[in-house]
C-alpha positions as CSV (number, residue, x, y, z in Angstrom):
1,X,14.3,24.7,-25.4
2,X,11.9,25.5,-22.5
3,X,11.5,23.1,-19.7
4,X,8.3,21.1,-19.8
5,X,6.6,21.1,-16.4
6,X,3.9,18.5,-15.9
7,X,1.5,17.8,-13.0
8,X,2.8,15.4,-10.3
9,X,0.3,12.5,-10.9
10,X,0.8,12.7,-14.7
11,X,4.6,12.5,-14.5
12,X,4.3,9.7,-11.9
13,X,2.1,7.6,-14.2
14,X,4.7,8.1,-17.1
15,X,7.3,6.7,-14.9
16,X,5.1,3.7,-14.1
17,X,4.1,3.1,-17.6
18,X,7.7,3.5,-19.0
19,X,9.1,1.3,-16.2
20,X,6.5,-1.5,-16.7
21,X,7.2,-1.6,-20.4
22,X,10.9,-2.0,-19.8
23,X,10.6,-4.6,-17.0
24,X,8.4,-6.7,-19.4
25,X,10.9,-6.3,-22.3
26,X,14.2,-6.7,-20.4
27,X,13.3,-8.1,-17.0
28,X,13.6,-6.2,-13.6
29,X,17.2,-6.7,-13.0
30,X,18.3,-5.8,-16.5
31,X,16.5,-2.5,-16.4
32,X,18.4,0.3,-14.8
33,X,17.1,3.6,-13.7
34,X,19.2,5.2,-16.4
35,X,17.4,3.2,-19.0
36,X,14.1,4.5,-17.7
37,X,15.5,8.1,-17.6
38,X,16.8,7.7,-21.2
39,X,13.5,6.5,-22.4
40,X,11.6,9.3,-20.8
41,X,14.2,12.0,-21.6
42,X,14.5,13.2,-17.9
43,X,17.2,13.9,-15.4
44,X,18.0,11.5,-12.5
45,X,17.0,14.1,-10.0
46,X,13.4,14.0,-11.5
47,X,13.2,10.2,-10.8
48,X,14.2,10.7,-7.1
49,X,11.5,13.3,-6.8
50,X,8.9,10.5,-7.2
51,X,10.6,7.3,-6.0
52,X,13.2,6.4,-3.5
53,X,14.6,3.6,-5.5
54,X,14.0,1.2,-8.4
55,X,12.4,-1.3,-5.9
56,X,10.1,1.6,-4.8
57,X,9.1,2.0,-8.4
58,X,8.2,-1.7,-8.7
59,X,6.3,-1.5,-5.6
60,X,4.2,1.3,-7.1
61,X,3.7,-0.8,-10.2
62,X,2.4,-3.8,-8.3
63,X,0.2,-1.6,-6.3
64,X,-1.3,-0.3,-9.5
65,X,-1.8,-3.8,-10.7
66,X,-3.8,-4.7,-7.5
67,X,-5.9,-1.6,-7.8
68,X,-6.6,-2.7,-11.5
69,X,-7.8,-6.0,-10.1
70,X,-10.3,-4.2,-8.0
71,X,-11.4,-2.1,-10.9
72,X,-12.2,-5.3,-12.7
73,X,-14.1,-6.9,-9.8
74,X,-16.1,-3.9,-8.5
75,X,-18.4,-3.6,-11.7
76,X,-19.1,-7.3,-11.5
77,X,-20.2,-7.0,-7.9
78,X,-22.4,-4.1,-8.5
79,X,-24.0,-5.7,-11.7
80,X,-27.7,-6.1,-10.6
81,X,-28.5,-8.4,-13.5
82,X,-26.0,-11.2,-12.4
83,X,-26.6,-13.9,-9.9
84,X,-23.8,-14.8,-7.5
85,X,-22.5,-17.7,-9.4
86,X,-22.3,-15.8,-12.6
87,X,-20.5,-12.9,-10.8
88,X,-17.9,-15.3,-9.3
89,X,-17.1,-17.0,-12.5
90,X,-16.8,-13.9,-14.3
91,X,-14.4,-12.6,-11.6
92,X,-12.3,-15.7,-12.0
93,X,-12.4,-15.3,-15.7
94,X,-9.7,-12.6,-15.4
95,X,-9.3,-9.2,-16.7
96,X,-9.3,-8.3,-20.3
97,X,-5.7,-6.9,-20.0
98,X,-4.3,-10.1,-18.8
99,X,-6.0,-12.1,-21.5
100,X,-4.6,-9.9,-24.1
101,X,-1.1,-10.3,-23.0
102,X,1.0,-12.6,-25.0
103,X,3.0,-15.5,-24.1
104,X,6.4,-13.6,-23.8
105,X,5.0,-10.8,-21.8
106,X,3.4,-13.2,-19.3
107,X,6.7,-15.1,-19.1
108,X,8.7,-12.0,-18.6
109,X,6.5,-10.7,-15.8
110,X,6.5,-14.1,-14.1
111,X,10.3,-14.2,-14.4
112,X,10.6,-10.9,-12.6
113,X,8.1,-11.7,-9.8
114,X,9.2,-15.3,-9.2
115,X,13.0,-14.6,-8.7
116,X,14.2,-15.5,-5.3
117,X,15.1,-12.0,-4.5
118,X,11.5,-10.9,-5.1
119,X,9.9,-13.3,-2.7
120,X,9.2,-10.4,-0.1
121,X,7.7,-8.2,-2.8
122,X,5.6,-11.1,-4.2
123,X,4.3,-11.8,-0.7
124,X,3.5,-8.1,-0.2
125,X,1.4,-8.0,-3.5
126,X,-0.4,-11.1,-2.5
127,X,-1.3,-9.8,0.9
128,X,-2.3,-6.4,-0.5
129,X,-4.5,-8.2,-3.1
130,X,-6.3,-10.1,-0.4
131,X,-6.8,-7.1,1.6
132,X,-8.3,-5.2,-1.2
133,X,-10.3,-8.0,-2.8
134,X,-11.8,-9.6,0.2
135,X,-14.5,-7.0,0.9
136,X,-15.9,-7.1,-2.6
137,X,-15.5,-10.9,-3.0
138,X,-17.4,-11.4,0.2
139,X,-20.4,-9.3,-1.2
140,X,-20.7,-12.0,-3.9
141,X,-20.6,-14.8,-1.4
142,X,-23.2,-13.0,0.8
143,X,-25.5,-12.6,-2.4
144,X,-25.0,-16.4,-2.9
145,X,-26.1,-17.1,0.6
146,X,-29.2,-14.9,0.2
147,X,-30.0,-16.7,-3.2
148,X,-29.5,-20.1,-1.5
149,X,-26.8,-21.2,-3.9
150,X,-24.0,-20.9,-1.3
151,X,-24.0,-22.4,2.2
152,X,-21.4,-20.7,4.3
153,X,-21.4,-19.1,7.8
154,X,-18.7,-16.5,7.4
155,X,-18.4,-14.8,4.0
156,X,-15.4,-12.5,4.8
157,X,-13.3,-15.5,6.1
158,X,-14.4,-17.7,3.2
159,X,-13.3,-15.0,0.7
160,X,-10.0,-14.9,2.4
161,X,-9.6,-18.6,2.3
162,X,-10.5,-18.8,-1.4
163,X,-7.9,-16.0,-2.2
164,X,-5.2,-17.5,-0.1
165,X,-5.6,-20.9,-1.8
166,X,-5.6,-19.1,-5.1
167,X,-2.3,-17.5,-4.3
168,X,-0.8,-21.0,-3.6
169,X,-2.2,-22.3,-6.8
170,X,-1.0,-19.3,-8.6
171,X,2.6,-19.8,-7.2
172,X,2.6,-23.5,-8.2
173,X,1.3,-22.7,-11.7
174,X,3.7,-19.9,-12.3
175,X,6.7,-22.1,-11.6
176,X,5.4,-24.8,-13.8
177,X,5.0,-22.3,-16.6
178,X,8.5,-21.0,-16.1
179,X,9.8,-24.6,-16.4
180,X,8.1,-25.4,-19.6
181,X,11.2,-25.5,-21.6
182,X,12.5,-28.3,-19.5
183,X,9.2,-30.1,-18.9
184,X,6.5,-30.0,-21.5
185,X,4.1,-32.0,-19.4
186,X,3.7,-29.1,-17.0
187,X,0.6,-28.0,-18.9
188,X,-1.2,-31.0,-17.8
189,X,-0.2,-30.5,-14.2
190,X,-1.4,-26.9,-14.4
191,X,-4.8,-28.1,-15.8
192,X,-5.1,-30.6,-13.0
193,X,-4.7,-27.8,-10.4
194,X,-7.2,-25.6,-12.1
195,X,-9.7,-28.5,-12.0
196,X,-8.9,-29.1,-8.4
197,X,-9.3,-25.4,-7.4
198,X,-12.7,-25.4,-9.1
199,X,-13.6,-28.3,-7.0
200,X,-12.3,-26.9,-3.8
201,X,-14.0,-23.6,-4.2
202,X,-17.3,-25.2,-4.8
203,X,-16.9,-27.4,-1.7
204,X,-15.9,-24.3,0.4
205,X,-19.1,-22.6,-0.8
206,X,-21.3,-25.5,-0.3
207,X,-22.1,-25.3,-4.1
208,X,-22.5,-28.3,-6.4
209,X,-19.6,-29.7,-8.2
210,X,-19.1,-27.9,-11.5
211,X,-20.7,-24.7,-10.3
212,X,-17.3,-22.9,-10.4
213,X,-15.6,-23.0,-13.6
214,X,-12.3,-21.5,-14.9
215,X,-13.1,-22.2,-18.6
216,X,-11.6,-18.9,-19.9
217,X,-8.4,-19.4,-17.9
218,X,-8.1,-22.9,-19.3
219,X,-8.5,-21.5,-22.9
220,X,-5.9,-18.9,-22.0
221,X,-3.6,-21.8,-21.0
222,X,-4.3,-23.6,-24.2
223,X,-3.5,-20.4,-26.2
224,X,-0.3,-20.0,-24.2
225,X,0.6,-23.6,-25.0
226,X,-0.2,-23.3,-28.6
227,X,1.6,-19.9,-29.1
């Protein structure tokens, strides 16, 4: 059977797609490079042509996820028909891909990302996310300043602060979600933190209470609870 040669980027994306699927299904630690190779039907040497290690592969997957977050935000920023508050709320609503993920997929990914051995990687993802998202988010804040709905002095630093707080809230919420089997009341604690984050963002932006809403995320949380 003739050997099939594929363009570099196409083959690399196949590795990312296959590995992400297996990580979600089995967990990062339980997924070996050999499992990925078997799923794809390629030799081990092919893997090391694209990645130095399994961790390098996971880094590439997380980098792609961060870029996808930017792909979600950029059309919102560029939409000339939306006001700043509408844009900010639409951004915080989250991507369609995330909202379509089922309960077990979300928990599988969280288990991978929130293992102690992945703390450095998780921090790397959060830092990369801030670096990529801040310039776009600051454009929304600047628009809000021009519209008179936000009252801040430094839009870039304000965007950084909002995202850093979001990382902290996300860390707390993720751990609460992962402990649901032991503590059913964690849903209420997560809802409280979402409410607090809404309020804090409004205060940081100098906007009226209730201006910022995470309603769709609350609905996602409810769906997660009822699943």
